[in-house]
C-alpha positions, 0 to 999 in steps of 0.5 A: 918500159914506163919510167913511172914510180909504179913501173919501177917498183914492178920491175924491182919485185919481178923475179923474186919469190915472195911470201904472201906477207911480202906480196902484200907489202909489195902490193901496198908499195905499188899502190902508193908508188910515188910516196914509197921512197919516203915511207919509214919502215913503221909507216910501210908496215902500217900501210900494208897491215904487217909487222915492222920486222916483216918489212925488214925481211921483205927488203932482204928478200929483194937483195938489200941489207935492210929496209934503209938500203931499199929506201935509199935505192928507191930514192936514187931512182926516183925522179928528182922533181915533179914533171913540168906543170904537175904542181899546177894541177888541182886534185881533180886534174891530178886524179885524171893525170894519174889515170893517164899514167895508168893507161900508159903503163897498160899500153906498154904492157900490151906491147907483148900481146902474148898474155892477152892472146892466151887469155882470149883463147882460154875464154873462147874455149870455155863452153860456159864462161863464168865472170866473177867480180864482187864489190868494187870489181862488180862494175867491170865484171858486169860490163864485160859480161854484157858485151861478152854475151853478144858473142859467147853462147853462155856467159854467167855473171857472178857479181854477188857473194854469199853461200851460193857463190861456190854453188854457181861455180859448180853449176858453171863447171858442170855446164862445160866451163873450163875457165873463169874470168875474175876482175879483182880490185881493192879492197879485195874481198876475202870471198874472191880469194876463196872463190878462186881457190875453189874454182881452181880446185874444181879444175877451172883455169883462172884468168884474172884482171887485178890492180897489181901483180902482187894482189892477194888473188895472184896466188890463186890465178893461172894467168894474171894481167895487171891494170893499176887503179887510180888512188887520187880520189876518195874512191879508187878509179878503174879506167885501166882495168875497164879498158883491159876488159875490153881488150880481153873481149877483143882477144876472145872474139878472135878465138870465137869463129862465129863472133861476127855472125852473132854480132850481125844477128844481134844488130838485125834483131835490134833493128827489127825491134827498134831497140836503139834511137838512131 
């Protein structure tokens, strides 16, 4: 497993039954993994938007006597000093290095291909495939849907919220959808959480790509595969979720027996139309 701060926190939280408030705290700590061992309980509470007693209860739920004991543990397992040369990076290089670490974590996660393979089978088996992504996640949803439409007969992009969103989920379900793919990135819109809860109540299996296993959408996902976002710049960067989306496409293609035929037909049509500059 990775020795990164985020990976260590993920391992610490795994196997514990956390309340929604506690998952929110865990999610905030993973997003600020490098700073987590040095945050006071007040600072962590403000970061997660919870009360200070909630932070104490969170530490106890993890098996510690209180938050000071949890912070002491995190400091003991944290690296003693920055990696060689890290301090010489400027802020832009640090952002890139953060994304490299996120991709490294994703590579290690994929050492067990079973979750992705299961997700691929679920998506391939869905006669109609709704792909949901709002606000910050809309680019990942649109990119997946663009390529998926080349091999899947009925892909429906859900990248706009509003009162029609649940109607469109109903329409997809009536057209034969058995699964829904969601890309969920911070800040997590309330609409996405509500849409996933509705989709599951309608009988859809929800597969989610999220920035953390403790993201707010976790409680409404049947299968969640985490891919961390970078937080080193003013706006989050999402190289890892994008790449995970392409991996899911590959796994879905493996479950579609006519995927290659569809791709060849598209290439033939594109050539006949002179669609691309050679």
